[in-house]
N, C-alpha and C positions, 0 to 999 in steps of 0.2 A: 626256536632255540636250536643252536648248532650243537650237534652231538657228534664227536669223532666216531668214525666207523673203523673197526679193527682191520688190520691188513696182515696177511700171511705171505711169507716168502719162502720158497723152496730152495734151500742150499744143498750142496753135495751131501751133507750129513743129515739132512732132514729139514722139516718145516720149523720156522720160527714165527711166532705170533707177535705182532706189534699193536700198540694202541691205535695208531693211525698211519696214513701214508707219510705224514710229516715226521712221525716217530721213526719210520724206516730210514728216511734220509738223514735225520739227526744222528741216529746210531751208526749209520754207514760212515758218515764223515767224521764222527767222533773218533773212530778207530784210527783214521789218518792223523788227527790232531794229537793223539796220545802216543804216537810212535817216538822212540828214542833215537832214531837215526835220521840223518838229513834226507829230505825229499824235495824234489822239484815237481811242481804241479803247473800245468797249463791246460787251457780248454782246447778241445779239438777244433772248435770253430776258429780260435785264434791261429792255430797252426795252419788250418785250411785257408783262411783269408789273409793272413799276415805271416806266412811261413818263413820268409827270409828274416824278417825282424825278430820273430819269436826264436828262431834257431840261433841267431846272433846272441840274443840275451841268454839263452840256455847255455851256449858255449862259454860265455863270460862267467856265468854263475858256477859252472863246474870246472873251470880252469882250462877249457879247451881252446882251440884256435879255429876261428871261423875263416874259411877261405872264400874267395870270390867265385867258386865253382857251383854255387847254389843254383838249382833249376827245379822247376815244377815238373812233375811227371803226370801228364793228364790222361795217359792211356791206362788200360787195364793192368792191374797188378798180377793178374793170372795169365799164364801163357797157354792154358789149355784151350782157349778159343770158345769156351761155352758161352752161349748167348743169354745167360741167365739175367743179366742186367741191361741188355740192349733196350733202348727206348726209355730207360729210367731218367728222370729229370730231377 
């Protein structure tokens, strides 16, 4: 018999207990669905692997103008030169 195992999440204001990991994600996304203001969501993977296409769609959605100056930046976002992620794949 499958029995859900409770899950606890520590937020800034303390711990919240959930019925299961599924319950955690359902409650998390439910907060987005109940907002009264417009929101634009996209997956990081889509931005990573289809960046130009996703950016064009996002610009159209919010009334922006996409230029042809899109470029991927493959180098480090940090200029401090720390080798913390060297060799990561």
